[in-house]
C-alpha positions as CSV (number, residue, x, y, z in Angstrom):
1,A,102.3,84.9,87.2
2,L,105.6,86.1,86.8
3,Y,104.9,90.2,87.5
4,E,107.6,92.6,86.2
5,I,108.2,96.7,86.5
6,D,109.0,97.6,82.9
7,T,109.5,100.8,82.8
8,V,109.2,103.8,86.0
9,V,108.4,107.4,84.8
10,P,111.1,109.8,85.8
11,S,113.4,107.4,84.9
12,S,116.2,108.6,87.5
13,A,113.5,106.2,90.3
14,S,113.9,102.7,88.1
15,D,115.9,101.7,91.6
16,V,113.0,102.7,94.1
17,F,110.5,100.0,93.7
18,N,111.0,96.2,93.6
19,I,108.3,93.5,92.0
20,D,108.0,90.1,93.5
21,A,107.9,88.6,90.6
22,D,105.7,85.4,92.4
23,S,102.7,87.8,93.8
24,G,103.3,91.3,92.1
25,E,104.0,93.2,95.5
26,I,105.4,96.6,95.1
27,R,107.3,96.9,97.9
28,L,110.0,100.4,98.1
29,R,113.8,99.9,98.2
30,G,114.2,102.9,100.0
31,A,112.1,106.6,101.3
32,L,110.5,108.8,98.8
33,D,110.5,113.0,99.1
34,F,107.6,114.7,98.6
35,E,110.1,117.6,97.4
36,T,111.8,115.6,95.0
37,V,108.9,113.7,93.0
38,A,105.3,114.0,93.9
39,F,104.6,111.8,91.2
40,Y,105.9,108.1,89.9
41,D,104.4,106.0,87.1
42,L,105.3,102.2,87.2
43,H,104.5,100.0,84.2
44,V,103.7,96.4,85.4
45,K,104.0,93.7,83.1
46,A,102.5,90.1,84.5
47,K,103.0,87.0,82.6
48,D,101.3,83.7,83.2
49,K,103.1,79.9,82.3
50,G,100.7,79.0,79.2
51,T,102.1,77.4,76.3
52,P,102.6,80.4,74.7
53,P,102.8,82.7,77.3
54,L,100.7,85.3,77.8
55,S,100.6,88.7,79.4
56,G,99.3,91.5,80.1
57,H,99.4,95.1,81.9
58,C,98.9,97.3,84.2
59,K,99.6,101.2,84.9
60,V,100.4,101.6,88.9
61,F,100.2,105.6,89.9
62,V,102.1,106.4,93.6
63,Q,101.5,109.9,94.6
64,V,103.6,110.9,97.4
65,V,101.9,112.3,100.4
66,D,103.8,114.9,102.9
67,V,103.2,114.3,106.0
68,N,103.7,117.4,107.9
69,D,100.9,119.1,106.2
C-alpha cells in the first residue's frame, strides 16, 4: 500500500507531520508546542497497488501533553 496524509487540522500544521509512503509510519518534522495547539487531526489515505487501485481512509488524532504537568 501507499500512504499519504490528505489533510491536517489545523491546516497551519500541514508541514509538521511526515508519513512514510511505504510503511505508513508518521513522524514529526519539528517540535510540537502544547501551548499553541493541543490536538491535531490527520486524515490519512492508503491506496493499494491493485488494478484498479483501491483506497481507504482513516483519521489519526494526536494529543499533545505538557510534559511539565
